[in-house]
N, C-alpha and C positions, 0 to 999 in steps of 0.2 A: 299342295304337297309341300313347295318352298317355304309357304306363309308358316306351315307348320315345324319346320326344321328350325328358320330362324327364332321362332317364338321360344322354343326350349332352349335354343343357345342363349338368349337373351336373358332366361330368370339366371344363370350362375352365377353371374357377380355377387347378387345382394344374398343369394344363399350361399356361397363360400364364405362371405364373412360373419352369417348367422352361424354355419355349422363351426368357424374357428371359436365363436362364442359360447357355443354351447359345450364344446369340449375342452373349454378354458383353453385354448392355444395362442399365445402370445404373439402380438404382430413379430417380433424379432426371432422367434420361435423358427428358422427358415427349414431343418431339418423334417421336425414333427409334420407341416405344412407339406413338404414333399412325400412325409409318408401318407400321409392323410390323400394326396392327388393319386397316388399309386394304386391304393386301395380303389378308390374310385374307379379308376379306368380298365384296372385290370377287373374289375367286379361287370365294368359296362361291356368288355368284350366278350366276358364267357354268357353274359347274357344273348348277345348277338349272335354268338354262335349256336347256343341254345334255340332260339328263336328262329333261325334259318334251318337247324335241323328239324325243330317241329313241322314247318312249311313244307322242306322236302320229303319228308316221313321217311328219312334217314340221317344217321349223323354224318357231319361235316366236319373234316378235319382239313387244316390245310396242305397241301401238298409242298413239293419242293419247289414250285414256279410260284405259287401262292407267296410262299417265305420268301424267295429272291424277291419278290415286288414289296413284302409288308416289312423288309428292315429298313430301307431306306424313307418310306411314310412313317414308320414308328419312330424313327428318330428326327426327323423333321415336326411331327405333326403333335405327338405326345410326350417325347421326352425332351426336346429342346423346348418347343412350343412351352408345355407347362410347368415346366422347372422355373422357366423365368416368368412366367405370370401369375402363379402362385406365389412367388415372392413377391413380384410387383403390385399385386392386386391387395397384399397386404398392408403394402405402407403407400397407399392413394385412396382417395376415396371413391366409393363406386361409382358416383356419376361420370369422375375423371377418367377412372378406366374403361367406363365402358364406350364413351367417346373416341377416347384414343383408338382400341379396339378396332373401331370401323376402318383405320388405315391398312388394315390386313388387306381389305379387297382389291383397293389400288396396289398393294406391292403384290398381288397376284396378279393382276391385269399387267403390270409393268414386267414383271417376269415371263408371262407368257408370251408378249409381244416380241420383247426385247432380246431375252436370252433363248427360251426354248423354240420361239418362230413357232408358237401353234397358231396365232391367226395376226393380222396386220394391226398396227398402231394407227391411228387417225388421230384428227385433229380434235375429236370430240372426247374420246379416249383421254387423251393427256389434259385436256381441258378439265375432265372428271378427277383426275390424279390431282390437278393444283388444288382445286377447290377442295377435295381431299383433307391434304396436305396444309390447306389454309385454316380449315376446322381444327385441326391438331392444334397448329399455333396460337389461335385464340384461346382457346382452353387453356393452354401453358401461359400467356400475358395478360390473359384477365385477372386483375388482383383485387377483384371487388370480394365477393362470399367464397371465392374459389382463392387458393394459394396459387399465388404465380411462379412458384419455383419449380426448378423441375430436379429430381433426385434420379441417379442413378438406376438405385435400388427399389425404386417406385415407377415413375413415366418411363426411365431408361429401360427397364428390364420389361415392361409390355410392350415399347416398341420392338426389340427383339424376339419378343414372342411373335409379335406381328408380321415381322420376318418370315420367321418359322413357319407360322400360319400358311403364308404366300406359297413360300416353296412345296408344302405339302399339298395346297390345293391342286397346283400345276401338276406335283407328280400323281394324286390321284385321277388328276383326269386321264393322265396317259395310261397308268397302268388300270384304270376300270374298264379301259375297254378291251384287256387281255384278259383279266381274270372276274371273277365274280366281285362285285364292289361291296356285297353283305361281307362275304367272306372274309375279303380284305379289311374290312372296317375293323371285325370283330378280332381278327387276328393281329391286327398291328396292336391294336386298344390292348388285348391281353400281354402280348409283348411289352408294350410301352410300360402298363401298368406296374410289372412284375421288375424292369430296372428302377422307374421311379421309387419303389417302394424300398427295393434293397440300397440305393443311392441316399433316401433317406435314413434307415437306418445306420448304413456306413457314417454316417455322417453325426450319429447320435439321438436318430429321431425316435420319438415314441408318437403313440394313437391318442395320446391326451384322455382327457376322463371320458371313459366308455357309460354312455346312458340312451334310452330309450330314442330319446328325440335327437341326437348327434347319429345316433344308427341310421333312423329315419331320413335325416340329411343325407347321408351318403347313400342311399338305397336309390335316392329321388333322382340325386344329380348322375347317378350310376345311369338310370334310365333316362334323364336329359339327356346325356351324351350316346349311348345306345341309339336312341329315335333320332336327334338332330344331326348327327354325323353318318349316321347309314345311308338319311335320307339324301345329305348333302352329297354324299359319296354316289350315288344311283344318278342326281341331278346331272354330277360333274360328267359321269360314263357316257351322256346321251347328249351333252351342251357344251359350247366353248366356255370358257371360263369366266370371260364377261359379260357374258348373257346368265350366268347364274349369279354373278356378282350382284344386280340389280336388287336381288332380293336380302342383300347382307344389311342396308340400310336400317331394317327393322329389327334387326337384332341391338345397336345401341339405343333405337326410340324403346324398346321393352325394357331397357337393362336401365336407363333412365327411370322412366317410370317406376318402375319396380322397384330400385334404389331409393326413390323417395318414398314409399310405403313401407317398404318393410325395414330400412335402415334410417327412417326419418330423416333424409336430407333433401326435404323439400325445398329449404332457401338453396340449394346448390343448383336442384332439378331444374326450378322454375326461374332462375334467374338470368338474365338477357346473356350474358356473356355463356352461358351452358347454352340457352336455346341458339343464339347465333351459331356455334360452333356445329351444334348437332344439323342445325339446318344446312351449313354448307357442306358436310358429310352426305347425309342425305340427295341435295342438289348434284352433288360431284357423281356418285353413283346413279344416277337418272341420267345424267348427260350422257354418261358412259355409251348406255345402252338405247339410245335414241337412232333413228334412221332418216337420211335426207333422202325426198323423191323431190320430184319437178313436175308441178302443174302449170299448163300453160305458160312453160319456160322461167316459171320463178320457183327459186329454192324455199321448198317447207320442211321444217321439221319436224317430225310427228313421231309418236311411241312407235318401237321396234314392232309391239305387238298389233298395232294399228296398220302399220305396213305389210305385216305379214298376210293378215285376216284381208286386207284389199288384195293382195297379191291372188291369194288364193280364192275370192268370191270373185274379183273382176279381171284377173289375168293383166294386171298392171307391172309392168317391170320397174329397173330402179329410177329411169328417168320420166315416169308418169306416163308412158305409151301402153296402149293397149296391146294384147298378143293374142292370137289366138291358142286352142289348144294343139299345135305345131310348132309356138312359137314365133309365128310370121307378126311381123306389123300390123293390127288393122289399120285398115284406109277412111276416110270422111265418112264414107256409106254405109260401115260398121257403127253398130248402137254405140253412144258415147260414153264417158262415166260419168 
């Protein structure tokens, strides 16, 4: 399920740029891009609520409690994040935007640990954040086939969008344990999409050239949001932010590959600077989710999934000691690991 969520999220950047081209939207037409975003997310929210209603065999409408939690999530995840994201992605390459987007995972971890105190900040989590930021620096300073400049309306806006994403991730982690994550997702998308649409229209935006291909892209992007973010909300309802973030590395990976295939950015996708930056982002997220255990007095770093499996199968605690079903440390007469 996590891999499915990030796969759908990874196709967004190249398809957004394709949608602009099909509907003849200029990269400088900010207002029309916001209208485009509003229609996409309002439709995504409606699709989520329809799906939830069909599954429960009754009409699911948000009550006052859901609305109370949906408003801050809506403002962070849909309105603020995508207001800046849609503008930023139109002013930078798909590959560059995809890798910078990976920074949102680290911002979410920092907010969860240092601001909301939902989990403990560890050395490995900090190292992961540093590696991820290093990837962002590399992608902006390598001046070969990638431009080395930094524009506020391009890379800067995508970074602002990722801060909003990090904030929304923590809020979803908190609120999805109090109300249905599916209904919360559908409600905040519908509200946020309507707000974005009204902002765009107020700025003089229009829907561009309406054609079958463009409408198809919008429906597909709406389905991407409906599936990806609803699954993401469910994952955050049952896991710490840092544990979910490990799967975020797949998002920039898919975005880079699909940008190369769909947008023809093969040279950018596979040059040394892009690959180094992507590698740093991926390793950083992986390091965040490691677990240290002790085997014969030696500290060993292992994947968290292996550690949890070892505990479940062998009753091994975090110090590498075997315990029985009552939690008592086993002695040398008991079976060893």
